[in-house]
C-alpha positions as CSV (number, residue, x, y, z in Angstrom):
1,M,-7.1,-41.9,-51.9
2,L,-6.3,-38.4,-50.6
3,S,-7.8,-39.0,-47.2
4,G,-6.7,-42.6,-46.7
5,T,-10.1,-44.2,-47.1
6,R,-12.0,-45.9,-50.0
7,A,-15.3,-44.5,-48.9
8,S,-17.0,-41.8,-50.9
9,I,-17.1,-39.5,-47.8
10,A,-14.8,-39.6,-44.8
11,I,-15.5,-37.4,-41.8
12,K,-12.3,-37.2,-39.8
13,L,-12.6,-36.4,-36.1
14,F,-9.5,-35.2,-34.3
15,G,-9.1,-35.1,-30.6
16,N,-7.3,-36.5,-27.5
17,D,-9.5,-38.9,-25.6
18,L,-10.4,-42.0,-27.6
19,N,-13.6,-42.8,-25.6
20,E,-14.8,-39.2,-26.1
21,M,-14.0,-39.4,-29.8
22,Y,-15.8,-42.7,-30.2
23,M,-19.0,-41.4,-28.5
24,T,-18.9,-38.2,-30.6
25,G,-18.4,-40.4,-33.7
26,Q,-21.5,-42.4,-32.8
27,K,-23.5,-39.1,-32.5
28,I,-22.4,-38.0,-35.9
29,K,-23.3,-41.4,-37.4
30,A,-26.8,-41.1,-35.9
31,A,-27.2,-37.6,-37.1
32,I,-26.3,-38.2,-40.8
33,S,-27.7,-41.7,-41.2
34,G,-31.1,-40.3,-42.2
35,I,-29.8,-38.1,-45.0
36,E,-31.1,-39.1,-48.4
37,G,-28.5,-40.8,-50.5
38,C,-26.1,-41.3,-47.5
39,V,-25.6,-45.1,-47.1
40,D,-23.2,-47.5,-45.4
41,V,-22.4,-45.1,-42.5
42,N,-19.9,-46.6,-40.1
43,V,-17.4,-45.5,-37.4
44,D,-13.9,-46.9,-37.1
45,Q,-14.1,-49.8,-34.7
46,Q,-12.0,-49.6,-31.5
47,V,-11.2,-53.2,-30.4
48,E,-10.2,-53.5,-26.8
49,T,-7.2,-55.8,-26.1
50,P,-5.7,-56.8,-22.7
51,Q,-2.8,-54.7,-21.5
52,L,-0.4,-54.6,-18.6
53,Q,0.5,-51.1,-17.6
54,L,3.6,-50.2,-15.5
55,R,3.1,-46.9,-13.8
56,P,6.3,-45.7,-12.1
57,N,6.2,-44.5,-8.5
58,R,8.6,-41.6,-8.6
59,T,8.8,-41.3,-4.8
60,A,9.8,-45.0,-4.4
61,M,12.2,-44.7,-7.3
62,A,13.9,-41.7,-5.7
63,R,14.2,-43.6,-2.5
64,Y,16.1,-46.4,-4.3
65,G,18.1,-44.0,-6.5
66,I,16.5,-45.2,-9.7
67,T,16.0,-42.7,-12.5
68,M,13.3,-42.6,-15.1
69,E,15.9,-43.4,-17.7
70,D,16.9,-46.6,-15.8
71,F,13.2,-47.6,-15.5
72,N,12.4,-47.0,-19.1
73,R,15.5,-48.9,-20.3
74,L,14.6,-52.0,-18.2
75,V,11.0,-52.0,-19.5
76,V,12.0,-51.5,-23.2
77,M,14.9,-54.0,-23.0
78,G,13.1,-56.5,-20.8
79,Y,9.8,-56.8,-22.6
80,S,10.4,-55.5,-26.2
81,G,14.0,-56.7,-26.5
82,E,17.2,-54.7,-27.3
83,K,19.6,-55.7,-30.1
84,I,23.1,-56.1,-28.7
85,G,24.9,-57.7,-31.6
86,D,24.7,-60.0,-34.7
87,I,25.1,-63.7,-35.2
88,Y,26.4,-65.0,-38.5
89,E,25.6,-68.5,-39.8
90,G,27.2,-69.0,-43.2
91,Q,25.8,-66.2,-45.5
92,R,23.0,-65.4,-43.1
93,S,22.9,-63.1,-40.1
94,F,20.6,-62.9,-37.2
95,D,20.0,-60.2,-34.5
96,L,21.2,-61.0,-31.0
97,V,18.5,-59.7,-28.8
98,M,18.5,-59.4,-25.0
99,R,15.3,-59.5,-23.0
100,L,14.1,-60.8,-19.7
101,A,13.7,-64.5,-19.1
102,P,10.2,-66.0,-19.8
103,Q,9.5,-66.4,-16.1
104,Y,9.5,-62.6,-15.8
105,T,7.3,-61.9,-18.8
106,G,4.7,-64.7,-19.0
107,S,2.4,-63.5,-16.2
108,I,1.6,-60.5,-14.0
109,E,3.3,-62.2,-11.0
110,G,6.4,-62.7,-13.0
111,V,6.5,-59.0,-14.0
112,R,6.1,-58.0,-10.4
113,S,9.1,-60.1,-9.4
114,A,11.4,-58.9,-12.2
115,L,14.4,-57.2,-10.7
116,I,15.7,-53.7,-11.4
117,D,19.1,-52.3,-10.3
118,T,19.1,-49.6,-7.6
119,G,21.5,-46.6,-7.4
120,D,23.8,-48.4,-4.9
121,G,24.1,-51.6,-7.0
122,K,21.4,-53.7,-5.3
123,K,18.3,-55.1,-6.9
124,V,14.6,-54.8,-6.0
125,P,11.5,-56.2,-7.6
126,L,9.6,-54.0,-10.0
127,E,6.5,-54.0,-7.8
128,E,8.5,-52.0,-5.2
129,V,9.0,-49.0,-7.6
130,C,5.9,-49.1,-9.8
131,D,2.2,-50.0,-9.9
132,I,1.5,-52.9,-12.2
133,V,-2.1,-52.8,-13.4
134,S,-4.0,-55.2,-15.6
135,T,-6.3,-53.3,-17.9
136,S,-7.5,-53.0,-21.5
137,G,-7.0,-50.5,-24.3
138,P,-7.5,-50.0,-28.1
139,N,-5.5,-52.4,-30.3
140,S,-4.5,-49.5,-32.6
141,I,-4.6,-45.7,-32.6
142,S,-4.9,-43.8,-35.9
143,R,-3.1,-40.6,-36.3
144,E,-2.7,-37.8,-38.9
145,N,-0.3,-34.9,-38.4
146,V,0.5,-36.2,-35.0
147,Q,-3.1,-36.0,-33.9
148,R,-5.4,-38.8,-32.9
149,K,-8.0,-39.5,-35.6
150,L,-11.3,-41.3,-35.8
151,V,-13.1,-41.7,-39.2
152,I,-16.8,-41.8,-39.8
153,A,-17.2,-43.2,-43.3
154,A,-20.2,-43.2,-45.7
155,N,-21.0,-43.9,-49.3
156,V,-23.5,-42.2,-51.6
157,S,-26.3,-43.8,-53.6
158,G,-28.9,-42.2,-55.9
159,R,-27.6,-38.7,-55.4
160,D,-24.6,-36.6,-56.4
161,V,-21.8,-36.6,-53.8
162,G,-21.5,-32.8,-53.6
163,S,-25.0,-32.1,-52.4
164,V,-24.8,-35.0,-49.9
165,V,-21.5,-33.6,-48.5
166,N,-23.1,-30.1,-48.2
167,E,-26.1,-31.6,-46.3
168,I,-23.9,-33.6,-44.0
169,Q,-21.8,-30.5,-43.1
170,K,-25.0,-28.5,-42.4
171,T,-26.5,-31.3,-40.3
172,V,-23.3,-31.8,-38.3
173,N,-22.9,-28.1,-37.7
174,E,-26.5,-27.8,-36.4
175,Q,-26.8,-31.0,-34.3
176,I,-23.3,-31.8,-33.0
177,V,-21.4,-29.9,-30.4
178,L,-17.7,-30.9,-30.4
179,P,-15.7,-31.0,-27.1
180,E,-13.2,-28.3,-26.7
181,G,-10.1,-28.9,-28.7
182,Y,-11.7,-31.3,-31.1
183,H,-12.3,-30.5,-34.8
184,L,-13.6,-32.1,-38.0
185,E,-12.2,-32.4,-41.5
186,Y,-14.1,-33.8,-44.6
187,G,-12.4,-36.1,-47.1
188,G,-13.0,-39.2,-49.1
189,Q,-13.2,-40.1,-52.8
190,F,-15.1,-36.9,-53.5
191,E,-11.9,-35.1,-52.9
192,S,-10.5,-36.6,-56.2
193,A,-13.6,-35.6,-58.1
194,R,-13.5,-32.0,-56.7
195,S,-9.8,-31.7,-57.6
196,A,-10.4,-32.9,-61.1
197,T,-13.3,-30.4,-61.5
198,R,-11.1,-27.5,-60.4
199,T,-8.5,-28.6,-62.9
200,L,-11.1,-28.8,-65.7
201,V,-12.6,-25.4,-64.9
202,A,-9.1,-23.8,-64.7
203,A,-8.0,-25.3,-68.0
204,T,-11.3,-24.2,-69.7
205,L,-11.0,-20.6,-68.5
206,R,-7.4,-20.5,-69.5
207,G,-8.3,-21.7,-73.0
208,I,-11.1,-19.2,-73.3
209,Q,-8.9,-16.3,-72.2
210,E,-6.3,-17.3,-74.9
211,F,-9.0,-17.4,-77.6
212,R,-9.8,-13.7,-77.6
213,P,-11.6,-11.7,-80.3
214,L,-9.3,-10.3,-82.9
215,G,-10.9,-6.9,-82.7
216,H,-13.4,-4.8,-80.8
217,R,-15.7,-4.7,-83.8
218,H,-16.2,-8.5,-83.6
219,A,-16.4,-8.8,-79.8
220,R,-20.2,-9.2,-79.7
221,T,-20.4,-11.7,-82.6
222,S,-17.5,-13.7,-81.4
223,A,-19.1,-14.2,-78.0
224,C,-21.1,-17.1,-79.4
225,P,-18.4,-19.7,-79.1
226,Y,-17.7,-18.5,-75.6
227,R,-21.3,-19.0,-74.6
228,W,-21.2,-22.4,-76.2
229,R,-18.2,-23.3,-74.1
230,Y,-19.8,-22.0,-71.0
231,R,-22.8,-24.2,-71.6
232,H,-20.5,-27.1,-72.3
233,C,-18.8,-26.6,-68.9
234,I,-22.1,-26.5,-67.1
235,V,-23.1,-29.8,-68.7
236,L,-19.9,-31.3,-67.3
237,L,-20.2,-29.7,-63.9
238,G,-24.0,-29.7,-63.3
239,D,-26.2,-26.7,-62.3
240,E,-25.8,-27.3,-58.6
241,H,-22.0,-27.6,-58.6
242,P,-20.3,-25.0,-56.4
243,E,-18.1,-23.9,-59.3
244,H,-21.2,-23.2,-61.5
245,H,-21.9,-19.7,-60.1
246,R,-18.2,-18.6,-60.2
247,L,-17.9,-19.7,-63.8
248,Y,-21.2,-18.0,-64.8
249,H,-20.2,-14.7,-63.3
250,A,-16.7,-14.9,-65.0
251,F,-18.3,-15.4,-68.4
252,R,-21.0,-12.8,-67.8
253,H,-18.4,-10.2,-66.7
254,R,-16.2,-10.7,-69.7
255,Y,-18.5,-11.5,-72.6
256,A,-22.0,-10.1,-71.7
């Protein structure tokens, strides 16, 4: 799975805004669903989950002498936990993790009342130095090469994959306008087939070049086995395969 999906075709959409990516993905799905042979078209589902966001108020933090490093450390330690040692029990060992007490993590009111140290050694509630907002967001974000990614997947039935991919690319180019900074890449199981085809063609051409006529006098008559191998390759590749024309011209140039 070169593209990370089991589908025959994977259209990978890269961008920044998840909502914009999802809407664009739905437009691509609608555009390609009517293509002959293109079946099981679907877009990665974005499941919304409840979230609690802590948005620091830099002005208030400066007033209390609290740095962003202090704020981040409290949030990470208090709610994710921070390992501070090990506990050994016989042959087994356990992490000793420090985090805030449950009364400060179990509800939004508890989070608001959690205390953070100020620059002069005093303590103030978190709600004094940050906005605490109850919201929702995606349960996961897919990335590739550090970019956010959304996959529109499809399978192929009753038609060769290559021609379907070509028609999908043509349809998307004609009907879909991507937001600025967004781009598409095409992948899926057809990548493996295309890679295998390139290897087959390269190996065939290499073998033919090594099997040269022994003399100029026999060049014309010895072209027959080459033509037979050319036809054999076309049977394997198919007349509509993109490598067909390149292979044809290579044979014609050398052995016509």
